[in-house]
N, C-alpha and C positions, 0 to 999 in steps of 0.2 A: 580559482584554483583548481588548478592540476591534481589529479589524484597520488600522483608518483610523488607530487609539493608537497602533498598535504602531508603524508607520510615521512616527508625529510626535516629531521632534526639532531642536534648532535647529540653527544653523548656528554654530562657533566660530570664524568671523568672517577662516577661511583662504578659504574658497567650497567647502569641501572637508567634509561630514559624516561623520565616518568610523562613527558609531554606523548611520546610517540605511544606509553602503554595505554593513556585517558585515549586518544583517537581510536586506539585500536579497540576500548572496549567501546566508544559509543557505536561503533560503525559494526560490532555484533548486536550492540541491542538495535539497532535499525534492522537490522536482516532478521531477527529475530519476530520483530514485530509486523515485518513485511508478512513471515511465514507464516505466522500467526493470522492476519487477518484477508490469507488468500485461500485458508481451510474453510471447506465449505462448512463443518459440523462447527464452528468457532463464530462463523458467520451466523448461524442459526443463534446462539446465546447470544450473541451483542444486538441483531436486529430480533428479537422477540418481540412481538407486538402486543402493545400496553392496551390493553383494554379501559373501556370510557361507560361508566352509564350517560344517560339520556338527562342533560340541563335542562333544554326548553328548546323547540320547534319552529322551524322556519314556516312562518305561514304568512299569507296577506291578509287573514282574516285579523280583525282588532279582535283578539280572546287573549286571555290567562286563564290559567288554572291556578286556583287556589288551594294549598294542599294543608292537612293537619296530621301532628304526630301525636300517636295518642299510643302514651306511655303511664301515664302519672293516674291522677284522680277523674273523676266524672262529672263535677259541679257545675260545670258552664254551658253540659250538652243540650239545655233545651234553649237560655240565650243565643248558643249561639245559629242553633237550627231557625228561630226566629229571625235572627241579623241575615241569615243566607236566604230564607226566602223573602225578604222584604228588598231583595236586592236581587232577586231570582237569579241565585245566583247558586249551581250545582259544584260543590267541592271533592276532595279526594279525603279520606283517611286511613292514616297507615297505621294500622294498629296493631299489637302485639298480641300473642297470643295471650297469655295471661287475660290481656285485660276483655278479650273476649268471654274469657271465664268469667271473669270480676264481676262486668256490665254487660251482661249480656242483653240487659232491655235498651241500654245504649244503643249497641250498636246495631239495633234492629231497627230506632229511630232513626238514624243516619242513609239506612239501608232502605227507608220504607219512604224516605223524604226523596229519595234517587239521587243519592251521592255514593260514590263510590265508594267501593270496600276495600283497602287492598291489604298489602302484607308488608308489618314493619318487624319480622323473626318474630320469635318463641319466647325467648328471654329478653331482649336485650341486650344483646352479647356484644363485645368489642371484636367483631367477625373477623377484622381485619389479621386477630391472631389464628383463628381456627383453620384448620385445615378442609379441603373442599369437601370430603364428605361430612365435617360438621356443619359444612354452612349451609350442606341442601336440608340437614335435619332441622337446622332453626328455622330454615323458609319452610319447610314439611312439615313441621309441627303448628305453628299457624294456620298454615293453609287447612290441614286437617280441622283443625276446630272453625274457622269460620263454615266451613263445607257444613261442617256436624249441625252448627247455627244457624245457617242461613242455607243450606242448600247449593250455596254460588261456587265457581274455581276461579278463582283470583288468579292475574296476572302482571300484575305490577307490585315490585316490591324496592322498598326502602329501607337498604342497610342503616340500622342504628348507630346515633354519631356521626352518620357521614362516613362512614371508614370502608372504603374498597379496595380490593386489589383484583387480579385474574383468578383466580381463587374464587372469590367472591359474586365475580358477575360469570364468570363459568358456574358456579351453581343454582346461580337464578336460570344462567338459557339452558340448563340439561333440567331443570323442574320446568320451564315454559312459563318463566317469567321477563319482562322487561324490567331493569334496574334504573328507578327514576331518585333524583338527585334533586336541586332547584339552583335557578339563578337569581334569584332576588330573596335573600333572607331576610325577616323581620328584625331579628336578632331579638322576639318575643322572651326567649329564653336569659336573655341577660336583664329581664327586670328592670330596664331602664326609663321606664315610663311607659306610657300614649302617646305622647307628643314626639317623645323619639322615635317609636314604633310605626309613627304616622310620617313621619319627615323621612326614615330609611324607606322605605318603599316607596315612597312618591317621587323621591330625588335619588331615585335608585339607578346608579350608571345602565345598567343592565336590562332594565325595564324596556321591554317594547314585544309586538305581536308575539306569541307563541312563548312565551315566559311563565314560570313555573313558580309561585309562591310559597316559602314556607313560613306555617304558622303552627303552634304547639298548644291542643286544647288546656283545661284545667289552669292557667294562666290569669290570673284575676282583671290584668291590665288589656287582655289580649281583644277580647267583646268590647271593649271600648275603641282602640284604636281600628279594630276592623271595620266597625260601620264604617267610621269616619274615612279611612282607605277606602272601602267598595263605593263611598258616595260618590270622590272624588273622580277613583277610575270611572265610574260608568257616566260621569259628566264628561269625560275626557272622549269618549266612545265605545271604549271596553266592554265587553261581555264574559261572561264566565263559565267556563266550561271543563268539566271532570276531565284529568289526565287521561282517562280510557278515551275521550272525542278527542284529544289534541293531538297524542304522539302519532305519528306515523308507523306500523308494524310492520311494514315491508318497504322493498326499493327506497330504501336514503342511506347515505353517510353522515359519518358524524364527523364536527370538525376540531379544532385544537381546542373549543372551550363544549365538547361538549352537546353542538346544537346540530339537531338530526335535519341536514338538506336531503331533499326530495330529489330522487334519481331518477331523470325521463328516459 
């Protein structure tokens, strides 16, 4: 249809041509949209980069990372250490700031056994609702407690509740941290039973080389399921390395699922 014909319509006798008015409004709206998307400043807003954490790492090696979030009690420390040693598994413990203060001897045991000590925020806050500066304070609060206790400089951060946005990841970057999530959740926190946990992990659609597995300490059925999971994964040929040895620290990109892809 030609533009001229598009606007041709007849008056209904009332002096108001409703169809023509509707078409004029439509054309005006389309013109406004064209102008908006042509403006560089608006393109920056609409094209803002969405930052992502690391969920897994592409690797040819048959390895996975076992991780624990430590934010509750510490009753199962010794049994977890026993199981991990049994399967020659070095894990990563993401620890809250108050956990360093309340259970310093347990932290020391994890560290002495060769496991990663990593950052889970100072107070286990809902960081998605915090400002950039408050996110940095959450990270550095736990960082300073780990340094005071162990003399280490942590660089792996897992936001509490798995919450993140650009401010969360930017805060981590500006404090020298890599933000770490997971691609296989054991769902132990749902307390569905050891059998369900084992089935969830071993049959997970994402389980592959370079996967990061999520568990929590201080849950009664997690050690039971963990022993069975590690046994079967070892039978499948997997080795268990900490996140610090799994992830790439340079020359990588993240795909849509947060998987690290090496850049040659």
